[in-house]
N, C-alpha and C positions, 0 to 999 in steps of 0.2 A: 504492499498501500503506499509506502514511503517514494518509493519511484514514480508511483502514479502520482501521487502530488507534488513531485517536485516537476514532474512532467505537463502538468496542469498547469502549475502554478508557474514554470519557464514561459509556456506557452503566452501567458493570459502578460506578464512581466513584462518579455518582448515585444509582445504589442503596442501595450502601455507606452514603450519608452518609443515605439519608433511612432507612435502619433504625436505622444510630445515633441521629440525633437522636429516631425514636422510644420509642425502651429509655432515651434519657436523659431525656426528659421523666417518663415512666413512674418510673425510679429519682430522680426530682429533688422528683417529686411525693410520692412514698413518705417520701422524707427528710423534706422540709418538714411533713408531719404527723407525724413523728417527734419532731420538735422544738421541734413546739407543746406537748409536755408540760412543756418546761424553760423557755416563755414565765413570765415574769412572778418567776421566781428571778433574785435578785441585780438587776443592770440589763440582763438578756435581754429583749429584744424581740423583736416580729413581726418590724421591719427586720432588725434584727441575724441571725436566721434565715433570713433569706433572703439575703443576704450570705453568712451558714455555706452554703448550699445551695448559691448560685453558684461559693465558692473550691472546693468539694469536687467540681463538673462534672471539671474535667481527670482527678481520680483513677478517676472513672467513666469516660469517655470511655476512658482507657485497658484499665481492666478488661474494656469492652465490644467494645474493635477486633476479636478474635479473632471470635466470636460474630456481629458484623454484618457483620465480613469474609466470612462463609460464608453467612449469609442473603441477605446483600443481592449475592454473586457468584450464587448461584443462583437468585435473583429475576432478574438484570437477563439472564441467558444464558437461562432458561425463558420469561422473554420472547419474546426473538428465537425460539430453537425452536418458539415455537406463532406466531410471524409466519414461519415458512416461509424466514426469513434465514441461521439457519445451513446448512439444507439448498440453498439456493442458493449458498453459498458452497462448500459440500461439491462439489457439485454444479460448480462453477467450477475445479473440480482442487487449491481450495485443502485443506492438511492440516490434521487436528485437533489437531498440534503449531502449525504456521501461525496456527490462529483464537485457539489458545490462551494465543502469544505477549503481546498484549497484556495480556492477564490478567493476566499473569506479574511486567509492569510495575506494574500496579497493586498487585498484593501487595508488590512487591518499593517501590515508593512507602510503602504502607501500614507496612511494615517502618522506615523509615525516621521517618516523622511518630510511632510508637510511640517509639522509641528516644531521640526528642528531645523528646519530651511526657514519658516517662519519668526523664531526668535532669534535666530542667529546668524546668517549670512545674507539673507536679503535685505533686512533694515540698514545692517551696515555696508552693504555694497552701493543701496539705492540712496543713502547718504551723501554716500564719496562720491558717487556720480555727478550727482545734483551739485555738490559743491565745487567740483573740478568744472564742470561746464561753466558754471555762475562766476566762479573768479577766471576764467580763462576770456569769457564774452565781457565781465566790466570792469574787470581788474581789482575789484575791492574782497580783500580777504573777510572771511566771514568766518565765526565760531558758533557753530548749535548748539545746541543742549536740549533735554529734554521737558526747558520751561521757557523755552524762546531763541530766540536768536542775536550775538553780536557783530556790529559791522560799525568799521569806519567808515567816513565820509568827512569832507575840508573843514569842517567845523569844529568836529571832535568827533565822538561816539554816540551810538544807537541799541539800545534795547527793545528789541518786540516779543511781547507777550505771545500775543497770537492772532492771526490773519482771519476774520468776521466777513459776512457775506460783502455785495455790495463794496469792493473798496476800501473797505473798514479795518482798523487796528484795536486790538485790547492789551491794554497795561503797558503803555509807552513809557518808554524815560529816554531823556535824550540829553547828555551828558557834554555843554559846550567848553571848549577849550581858551584859555586867555595864554596864548603862547605854547610852549613845548611843554611845560611841568605845572601847571596851574590849571585850575576850575575856576570858570567866569562864572558857571550857572550851571543847575540841576532840576531839567523842566518832567514830570509826571503827569501822564494825562491818562484816564481813564479808558477813553475811546479816542480815535482820529479817525476822520474821514478826508477825503480827498473832493475839494469843491472849486472847481474854478482854476483848476492849475496849482492849489495852495491847498495845504495841510490844515485842517480844523481841529484845534484839540477843543475836548470836552472833560470836565474834571479836572479842572488844571491845577498844580501845585506848583510854585518855583520858586528855587531857592539860588540868592543871588550874593556872589563872596564877593568880598571887598575889605579893604585895609581899614575900614572903619566897624566890620560885622558881617553876620547874617540880615541879608532882609528876605523876609518871607512875603511872597504873596498869592492869592489863589484867585480863579476865576472860572466860571462857569461855561465859558467860550473864551478861546484864543488863537487866532492864526499864526501858525509859526513855519517860519523859511525854509521850510527841511526840502535840502535840494535832491529829494528821490522820488523817483515816480512809483503809483502803485505795482508796476509791474515789477520794476527792481525789488522790489517789497517781498511781495510773493515767493521771487523767486528763492532767496533767503532765508524765508520763514518753512520749520519742517513740516512738510506735510502728514498729516493724521497717518497716512499709511505707511510714513516710513519709521513709523514706531515701534518697536516690538509688542507684546503683548503686557509682558511687565511692566514698561517704560508709559501704554496707555492707561493699563488700570492706575500708575502711581497719577499720571497727570489728570484723571480723569478726578480722583479723589482731590487734589490742589484744585482743580476750577470749581470743584462743589465746595467747598471748604472756603473759598475765597467767596464764593456766592456769583460764580461767573457761569454761565450758559454752558455746560459741556457736553451736551446733546450730541454734537457731530461727534466727536471722539470716542461718545461710549456707543455710538453707531456703528463706527470701524471697529472698538473692540468686541462687538458682538461678534461682525462679521469674522474676524480675524478667531476668535474660538469656536466659529463654526464650518469654518473651510475643512479641518483635517476631520471633523465627523460628516461632512459630505462628501468629500472624495471618499471614503471607505462606503458609503449607503450606495454612491454612482457606479461600486464593481458590484455591489449586489443587486442592483438595477438591472444589470446585464442578462442574471440567472433569467429569469422569466421573457426575455427578448426570444432566446434559443429555444428552451424548454417549449416553450410554446407549440411549436410545430418542430417536432425533433428530427423528424425523417426528412426533410424537405426544406429546410434554410438556407434561403441565396443571401448571400455578404451583401447585397442591394436592399433586400428584406429586415436584413437586422441593422444597417446601418440606417434604417428608413425610422 
């Protein structure tokens, strides 16, 4: 029975890998064509575009796992049915459950791989890919953390907690320099939005530093001359899907603890938690496609 288990699991595993490889090549090629429009901006080259696509591959593999598991399993079992291998196994007295058991093992293995990829390689590789592209195009270095991003501009430093909808930012702090080694002011805003080419800060608290001491000012709204556009800032801030499950969970707790809207991050967290389970379920769903008409299963019928 071990030989039979290895045979069925091997057929299913190879088919899943082949389907995944085909879809990954398609995704990578499409993404590379899209990146060509950025070649020539700043220091972004064709070579860096290829590196970016390669670094994004773990993320695409993770997203393609469920559909690859379904199509690969249907393809493998369909080929076995066309060759009457499944009919022979059934006539030998093996139950559908017994034949399905190796398929379930493959599903469990894919679930573990999805968990490992989602928690390890994929988030780190995607963050590095975005950082590499952003720095090459804009020339501005950025330090990303789970609680936002730090970046430098001509007048000082900027921290952004999160990007909201409609070109709005949340939890913004601007550190203005007075020379190379002194701070002129620190401006904190609960929210910021881009209005007619300028940033409108809301819920503002400003601290100015001078020889006489500190000057504290507050304002409900204040236009601030921040020389960055929404598109540039969105490229810097970590998207929710770039975070690991542990990082998302901690950030959701942080947002809720500070009274901020955590809905977008909570949704992505639920999606990430469900993806490994969905991958395993897709493998199981392949079984009814094949055993419904065991003696005459065409590949085209199985794939439809």
